[in-house]
N, C-alpha and C positions, 0 to 999 in steps of 0.2 A: 240725310238727303245730300245729294251732290251739289256742287257749285255750278254757276253758269259756265258754259264753254267760253273760250276766248272770243270766238266769233260772235256769240250772243252778247257778251259784254260790249264789244265794239258796236254792234247793231243798236243796242239800247242807248248807249252814249251818243251815237250819231243822231238818233231820233231826238233825244233830249237837247243836245247842244248844237247840232248843225242842221236840224230840221230835215234830215234825210230819212226816207222810209226804212223801217226795220222789217226786212223781208221774212216770209215763211212763218209768220205767227197767224194761226188759224187757217190761212190759205196762202197761196203764192204771193198775193199782193201784200200781205203782212199788215203791220201797224203803219198807218199812213201819216205823212207829215202834216203840219198845220197849213192852212190856206195862205197865211202870212207868217213869216218866220218869227216875228216877235223878238224879244230880248230877255236877257237875264239881268237882274239887279244884284250886284255884289256889295256886301256890307262887311264892316269890321265890328268886332265885339270884344267886350272886356270881361274879365273875371271868371272865365271858364263856366259861365252860367247858361250856355245853350247846350242842347243835346238832342237825343233821339225823340224825346217827347215835346220839344219846343215847337210851337206852331207860329209864333209871331216873329217876323224878322226884326222887330224893334226891341226884342228882349236883349238887355245889356248892350245895346248898340252904342258905338262911340257917339259922343256928343260935343267934341271939342269944336271951338269956333273955326270954321273953314271946312269941316267934314261934310261930305255928301256921299251917298251911295253912287257906285259907278255902274254904267250900263254897257253890256257887250251883246251884240246881235247873236241870235241863234243861227249861225251860218258857218260855212267853211272858211270864211275870212277871219272869224273871231276865235275859232277853236280847231284843234287838230286831235283826232281820235286815233289811238294806236295801242295795241297790246293791252286792252282793258283800262286804259287811262286816257283822260282828255286833258289837254293843256291849252292855256291861253296863247293866242298867236301874236298878240301885241301887248305893249306895256299897259297895265291897269294902274292908274295913278289917282290916289285920293287927294282931297284938298289938303293944303298945308295948314298946320295949326298956327293960328294967328293970335290967339289969346286963350286964357283959361289955365286950369291946373293940368298937370300931366295925366294921361290915360295910358293904360297898358293894354295893348291889343293882344288877345290870346286866341281868338277864333275868327274864322271867316264864314260868311253865310251867303247863300244864293237863293233867289226867289224869282218867280216870273215878274215881268215888268209891271203889270197892272194889278199886282196883288202884294200884300205884305205877309203872305203865308210862306214861312221858311220851308224850303224843300230840301236843301242840301247844306251841310255844315261840316266843319273840320277845324282842328287846331292848327295854328300856324307853327312852322318848324321851330322858331324861336320867338318868345314874347318880344314885342316891340313897344318901348316906352315912347309915347308921342308927346314931346314938349313943343313949345312955341318954336317955329322954324322947321319942324320935322314934317316931311311929306311922305306918308306911307305909300308903298307901291309894290306891285308884283311885276317883275321883269317878264318879258315874253318867255313863255315856256316854263315859268316857275310856279304857277298855280296848277297843281296836279290833283285831279279828282279821279278816283278809280272805283270800280265795282268789286274788285277782288280783295 
């Protein structure tokens, strides 16, 4: 079976991340956006323990003192879709570690705001050891999610 076309990838990512209609699915109106845009919860994970069969965003989630999931709106101010990839438009900064033992971030996860059901996951480019004083973050444009 063939892969999605580039346009189809962009349309699906736009629907998921920017709440923009994905046209021409079923009829010209396509897959419609949500009545309210909502948000995505971004989480950090340890130990390469999440994968395609993981359903809980809490699986192997970081637990250092100061950590919390970060929220990004599903809109064109939060995300940019281009060439089958979506990127964050602004800095996503997690809480600074203020106590506890080091944790090694290996993966990132995304879920809808009002659910703990993990929907998207991926490995970070380089593992990050979070010691006291470390503030994990994704610079604008550095969290890349693709369908291809």
